[in-house]
C-alpha positions in Angstrom: -156.7 68.7 -33.4 -157.7 67.5 -36.8 -156.7 64.7 -39.2 -157.4 65.4 -42.8 -158.1 62.5 -45.2 -159.6 62.0 -48.6 -162.9 60.3 -48.5 -162.4 57.0 -50.2 -164.6 54.5 -48.5 -168.3 55.5 -48.1 -168.7 52.7 -45.5 -166.1 54.1 -43.1 -167.6 53.6 -39.6 -167.1 57.3 -38.7 -169.3 58.2 -41.7 -172.4 56.4 -40.4 -174.1 59.5 -39.1 -173.9 61.0 -42.6 -175.2 57.8 -44.3 -178.2 57.8 -41.9 -179.4 61.4 -42.1 -183.0 60.2 -42.5 -182.8 58.3 -39.2 -182.9 61.3 -37.0 -184.5 59.6 -34.0 -181.6 57.1 -33.9 -179.2 60.1 -33.9 -181.1 61.5 -31.0 -180.9 58.2 -29.0 -177.1 58.3 -29.6 -177.1 61.9 -28.4 -175.5 63.1 -31.6 -176.5 65.6 -34.3 -175.4 66.8 -37.7 -174.7 70.4 -38.4 -175.1 71.3 -42.1 -173.9 74.4 -44.0 -171.0 76.8 -43.7 -172.5 79.0 -41.0 -173.9 76.2 -38.8 -170.6 74.3 -38.9 -168.5 77.5 -38.3 -170.7 78.4 -35.3 -170.5 74.8 -34.0 -166.7 75.0 -34.1 -166.8 78.2 -32.0 -168.6 76.4 -29.2 -167.3 73.9 -26.6 -169.5 71.1 -27.9 -167.6 67.8 -28.7 -167.2 67.4 -32.4 -166.2 64.0 -33.8 -166.0 64.5 -37.6 -166.6 66.8 -40.5 -167.0 66.4 -44.3 -166.5 69.0 -46.9 -165.3 69.7 -50.5 -161.6 70.7 -50.8 -162.3 74.3 -51.5 -163.6 74.8 -47.9 -160.6 73.2 -46.2 -158.4 76.3 -46.0 -161.2 78.2 -44.3 -162.1 75.5 -41.7 -158.7 73.9 -41.0 -157.6 76.6 -38.6 -160.8 76.3 -36.6 -160.5 72.5 -36.5 -156.8 72.6 -35.5 -157.7 74.8 -32.5 -160.1 72.2 -31.2 -159.0 70.2 -28.1 -160.6 66.9 -29.3 -159.4 64.8 -32.2 -161.6 65.5 -35.3 -161.6 63.4 -38.5 -162.0 65.6 -41.5 -163.1 63.8 -44.7 -162.6 65.7 -47.9 -164.6 64.9 -51.1 -166.4 66.8 -53.8 -170.1 67.3 -53.7 -171.1 64.3 -56.0 -169.4 61.9 -53.6 -170.9 63.6 -50.6 -174.4 63.5 -52.2 -173.9 59.8 -52.8 -172.9 59.4 -49.1 -175.9 61.2 -47.7 -178.5 60.5 -50.4 -179.3 64.3 -50.5 -178.6 67.1 -52.9 -176.7 69.8 -51.1 -175.7 73.4 -51.7 -172.3 73.6 -49.9 -171.5 70.1 -48.8 -170.2 71.2 -45.4 -171.3 69.1 -42.5 -170.1 68.1 -39.0 -171.1 65.6 -36.4 -171.2 66.6 -32.7 -172.6 65.4 -29.4 -175.8 66.9 -28.1 -174.9 68.7 -24.9 -176.3 67.5 -21.6 -179.7 69.1 -20.9 -179.6 72.3 -18.9 -180.4 71.9 -15.2 -183.3 74.4 -14.6 -182.7 75.2 -10.9 -179.0 75.8 -11.6 -179.7 77.9 -14.7 -182.2 80.1 -12.7 -179.6 80.5 -9.9 -177.1 82.2 -12.2 -179.5 83.9 -14.7 -180.0 87.7 -14.2 -183.5 88.9 -13.4 -186.1 89.2 -14.7 -186.1 85.7 -16.1 -187.4 85.1 -19.6 -188.0 81.5 -20.6 -189.8 79.9 -23.6 -191.4 76.5 -23.7 -192.7 74.3 -26.5 -195.7 72.0 -26.3 -196.4 69.5 -29.0 -194.2 71.2 -31.5 -192.9 68.5 -33.9 -191.9 70.3 -37.1 -188.2 70.5 -37.1 -188.0 73.6 -39.3 -190.4 75.4 -37.0 -188.4 74.2 -33.9 -185.2 75.6 -35.4 -186.8 78.9 -36.3 -188.2 79.1 -32.7 -184.7 78.6 -31.4 -183.3 81.2 -33.7 -185.8 83.8 -32.5 -185.3 82.9 -28.9 -181.6 83.4 -29.2 -182.1 86.7 -31.0 -184.3 88.1 -28.3 -182.3 86.9 -25.3 -184.5 84.1 -24.0 -182.5 82.5 -21.2 -183.6 78.9 -21.9 -185.8 76.8 -24.1 -188.0 74.3 -22.3 -188.6 71.4 -24.6 -191.8 69.7 -23.6 -192.0 65.9 -23.7 -194.3 66.0 -26.7 -192.0 68.3 -28.7 -189.2 67.2 -31.1 -185.6 67.9 -30.3 -184.1 71.2 -31.4 -181.0 69.2 -32.3 -182.7 67.4 -35.2 -180.7 68.1 -38.4 -183.3 70.3 -40.0 -183.9 72.2 -36.7 -180.2 72.9 -36.4 -180.1 74.1 -40.0 -183.2 76.2 -39.6 -181.8 77.8 -36.4 -178.7 78.8 -38.4 -176.6 77.4 -35.6 -178.2 79.7 -33.0 -179.4 76.7 -31.0 -175.8 76.4 -29.9 -176.2 79.6 -27.9 -179.5 78.6 -26.2 -179.7 76.3 -23.1 -182.3 73.6 -23.6 -184.2 72.0 -20.7 -185.6 68.6 -21.7 -188.8 68.3 -19.7 -190.1 64.9 -18.5 -193.4 66.7 -17.9 -193.8 70.3 -19.1 -196.9 70.7 -16.9 -194.8 69.7 -13.8 -192.0 72.0 -14.9 -194.4 74.9 -15.2 -195.7 74.2 -11.7 -192.2 74.4 -10.4 -191.7 77.7 -12.1 -194.9 79.1 -10.7 -193.7 78.1 -7.2 -190.6 80.2 -7.9 -192.8 83.2 -8.7 -192.6 82.9 -12.5 -195.7 83.9 -14.5 -196.6 81.3 -17.0 -198.3 82.5 -20.1 -199.8 80.4 -22.9 -199.5 81.9 -26.4 -202.9 80.5 -27.5 -204.8 81.8 -30.6 -208.1 80.4 -29.4 -208.9 82.8 -26.6 -210.9 86.0 -26.5 -209.9 86.9 -22.9 -206.6 88.8 -23.2 -204.4 90.1 -26.0 -200.6 90.1 -25.8 -200.5 93.9 -25.0 -202.6 93.2 -21.9 -200.4 90.5 -20.6 -197.9 91.2 -17.8 -194.5 90.2 -19.2 -192.2 92.7 -17.5 -191.4 90.4 -14.6 -190.2 86.8 -14.5 -192.1 84.9 -17.1 -192.3 81.8 -19.2 -194.2 81.9 -22.5 -195.5 78.5 -23.8 -196.0 77.9 -27.5 -198.0 75.0 -28.9 -198.4 73.4 -32.3 -200.0 75.5 -35.1 -202.9 73.1 -35.5 -203.9 72.4 -31.9 -202.2 75.1 -29.9 -201.2 74.5 -26.3 -202.6 71.2 -24.9 -205.4 71.3 -22.4 -203.2 69.8 -19.7 -200.5 72.5 -20.1 -203.1 75.2 -20.6 -204.7 74.4 -17.2 -201.3 75.0 -15.5 -200.7 78.4 -17.1 -201.6 81.6 -15.3 -203.3 82.9 -18.4 -203.8 82.4 -22.2 -203.0 85.3 -24.4 -203.6 85.8 -28.1 -202.0 88.0 -30.8 -204.8 90.1 -32.4 -205.2 89.3 -36.0 -207.4 90.2 -38.9 -210.7 88.3 -39.3 -210.4 85.0 -41.2 -206.8 84.4 -40.0 -206.9 81.9 -37.1 -203.2 81.6 -36.2 -199.6 82.6 -36.9 -196.7 80.3 -37.8 -195.3 79.4 -34.4 -191.9 81.0 -35.1 -193.7 84.2 -36.0 -195.6 84.1 -32.8 -192.4 83.6 -30.9 -190.9 86.7 -32.5 -194.0 88.8 -31.7 -194.1 87.7 -28.0 -190.4 88.1 -27.6 -190.6 91.7 -29.0 -193.5 92.4 -26.6 -191.4 91.2 -23.6 -188.6 93.5 -24.7 -191.0 96.4 -25.1 -192.5 95.9 -21.7 -189.1 95.7 -20.1 -188.0 98.9 -21.8 -185.4 97.1 -24.0 -186.6 98.1 -27.4 -184.1 100.3 -29.1 -181.2 99.0 -27.0 -178.5 96.8 -28.3 
C-alpha cells in the first residue's frame, strides 16, 4: 500500500531520517536504516522488511509504484526532483532514490543453526568499523553462501547507510547475529563442533590452503590495521594467512573474505557449481 505525494515541506516528520543521514548511530538506536540507489531500494522492496517511506524523482515512480503497491504496510512516497532531495539530505546524489526501513531483529544463532544445512559456514567480524568495507564483506558473504554474519561487539552495523549501499542490497539476504561478546559466541560454536579460524595476516604458521574448511567452520575477519584482536584470537582454533608477495602485509578485508570464501567452496567441491 502506498500513498504518493509531492514533497513540499522538507520538515515533514517522516522525512527526518533523510535529513539526518550523517547521524547514523541515532538511526541504529532507532533500529532504522536508509537504503540508497535504485538496486538497493528495489531489493529492499522484494524483502519482508518493514518499509516506512521512500523518496525519489518523478521519473522513477512508474518503475517503483507497482512494487510499493504490493507491500502490505502503508508506505509514504515523497516525489521531488534531485535538487530538492539534495537540499533535504545535504548530499549530492546520482539517482535520488531512497527508502527507510526497520532493521530486522537479530538472528538467533541456535535457531539458525538448527535449520541450516550442513556443513555450516559462518563469517564473523571483529573490530571492523569502516562501513564501506562492512558492506563489501556482506556482499561477498551473500555471494558465496555464508549462512550468517556474526557482527562482533566492536564492529559497526552492516545496516549503516554506506554499508547497505556498498553491499548493493545483498545484506538483505544475509542473517546477522549481533554478538554481545564475539569471544563467547565463538566458544559456543566450538562447543557445537564448529571449527573457528582467524583470518590473520600476521602469522607464519599456516596458510589458507592448509586450513581445514570443508566441515562446519566460522572464519573471523578483523580490521585491516590490527587484524583479529588478541582476545578473539585466543579463542580461535587456528590463525590462517593468505600468502602474499613480500612487502605486502595485508589485503583489504573484503578481498580477504572473497579469498577465504572461495577456498571454503573449493574444499567442499563446490567450485564450478551454480
